[in-house]
PLY file of the C-alpha trace (Angstrom):
ply
format ascii 1.0
element vertex 115
property float x
property float y
property float z
element edge 114
property int vertex1
property int vertex2
end_header
14.56 -17.95 -7.35
10.78 -17.10 -6.16
9.78 -19.03 -9.61
11.68 -21.80 -8.16
9.78 -22.30 -5.04
6.77 -22.02 -6.76
7.01 -24.71 -9.07
8.23 -26.35 -6.06
5.22 -25.70 -4.60
2.93 -27.41 -7.09
5.23 -30.44 -7.39
4.78 -30.89 -3.59
0.69 -29.53 -3.40
0.53 -32.67 -6.83
2.80 -35.25 -5.25
0.31 -35.25 -1.94
-2.33 -35.74 -3.94
-0.94 -38.42 -5.47
-0.22 -39.67 -2.44
-3.56 -39.46 -1.13
-5.37 -40.78 -4.24
-3.50 -44.07 -4.51
-2.83 -44.79 -0.70
-6.39 -43.87 -0.20
-8.06 -46.05 -2.79
-9.83 -42.64 -4.00
-11.85 -42.13 -6.87
-9.81 -38.72 -7.59
-6.97 -38.67 -9.48
-3.61 -37.28 -7.79
-3.33 -33.86 -9.56
-6.86 -32.97 -9.02
-7.12 -33.31 -5.22
-3.68 -31.85 -5.54
-5.55 -29.02 -6.65
-7.77 -28.80 -4.15
-4.57 -28.71 -1.45
-3.09 -25.78 -3.47
-6.00 -23.95 -3.45
-6.17 -24.07 0.46
-2.77 -23.48 0.68
-3.24 -20.22 -1.49
-4.38 -18.15 1.86
-1.31 -17.68 3.10
1.53 -15.61 1.88
4.42 -18.16 1.35
2.63 -20.57 -0.91
0.53 -17.74 -2.83
3.53 -15.20 -4.17
6.18 -18.00 -4.93
3.12 -19.75 -7.02
1.66 -16.61 -8.54
5.49 -15.86 -10.18
5.84 -19.27 -11.17
2.40 -19.27 -12.93
2.71 -15.84 -14.57
6.04 -17.77 -15.91
4.07 -20.23 -17.13
1.70 -18.51 -18.96
3.93 -16.63 -20.60
5.75 -19.35 -21.94
2.34 -21.49 -23.15
2.92 -21.71 -26.50
6.17 -23.77 -25.84
3.56 -26.45 -23.72
2.01 -27.13 -27.04
5.20 -28.46 -29.45
5.48 -31.97 -28.23
1.31 -31.49 -29.17
2.51 -30.80 -32.61
5.33 -32.61 -32.34
2.85 -35.93 -31.92
0.32 -35.00 -33.91
3.22 -35.08 -37.06
4.25 -38.72 -35.85
1.15 -39.73 -36.21
-0.61 -38.42 -39.53
-1.89 -41.79 -40.78
-4.00 -42.38 -37.74
-5.23 -38.55 -38.37
-6.22 -39.65 -41.62
-7.60 -42.52 -40.27
-9.68 -41.19 -37.41
-9.52 -37.18 -37.99
-13.16 -37.17 -38.62
-14.51 -38.92 -35.62
-11.87 -37.00 -33.59
-13.29 -33.82 -34.79
-17.05 -34.98 -34.23
-16.06 -35.87 -30.65
-14.28 -33.13 -30.19
-17.40 -30.56 -31.65
-20.16 -32.63 -29.26
-18.14 -32.96 -26.31
-17.07 -28.71 -26.71
-20.22 -28.03 -27.16
-21.88 -30.60 -24.08
-19.25 -28.97 -21.93
-20.72 -25.46 -22.93
-24.34 -26.37 -22.42
-23.66 -27.61 -19.05
-21.28 -24.95 -18.05
-24.82 -22.36 -19.20
-27.31 -24.88 -17.11
-25.01 -24.94 -13.71
-24.36 -21.27 -14.11
-28.47 -20.05 -14.90
-28.89 -22.54 -12.51
-28.35 -20.37 -9.12
-29.47 -17.64 -10.54
-33.44 -19.14 -11.69
-33.16 -20.48 -7.88
-33.62 -16.84 -6.62
-36.00 -15.91 -9.11
-38.51 -18.51 -7.81
0 1
1 2
2 3
3 4
4 5
5 6
6 7
7 8
8 9
9 10
10 11
11 12
12 13
13 14
14 15
15 16
16 17
17 18
18 19
19 20
20 21
21 22
22 23
23 24
24 25
25 26
26 27
27 28
28 29
29 30
30 31
31 32
32 33
33 34
34 35
35 36
36 37
37 38
38 39
39 40
40 41
41 42
42 43
43 44
44 45
45 46
46 47
47 48
48 49
49 50
50 51
51 52
52 53
53 54
54 55
55 56
56 57
57 58
58 59
59 60
60 61
61 62
62 63
63 64
64 65
65 66
66 67
67 68
68 69
69 70
70 71
71 72
72 73
73 74
74 75
75 76
76 77
77 78
78 79
79 80
80 81
81 82
82 83
83 84
84 85
85 86
86 87
87 88
88 89
89 90
90 91
91 92
92 93
93 94
94 95
95 96
96 97
97 98
98 99
99 100
100 101
101 102
102 103
103 104
104 105
105 106
106 107
107 108
108 109
109 110
110 111
111 112
112 113
113 114
C-alpha cells in the first residue's frame, strides 16, 4: 500500500509541474518542474518513505519498461535500416558530448579551489 502512495506522490508532483509549466508558460517541461518540487518534498518522511518504496519496485522491474521500446524498434525496422547509420552517429556523438560536459562540470569546481 505504501508503494501506491509513492506512485501517487510521483504523479501529484508531475501534475503540479505540468500545471505550473503550462499555466505560467515556463520554458521548462512539466516533469522537470515536478522533479524539482519532488526534490523539495523528499525532505519530509511522509513523502520520502512511500516514494522510496515505489522507486525500489520500479527499479526492480526496470527491464519491463524496455519492452515497448523493443516493440517500437521491431515495428519500424525499415526506418532503422534507412536511418540507422545516422542514428548511430548521433547517439555516439551526443553520448560523448554529454560525457565531456559532465567531466568539465565536475572538473571546474576542483580547478577553482586550486587557483
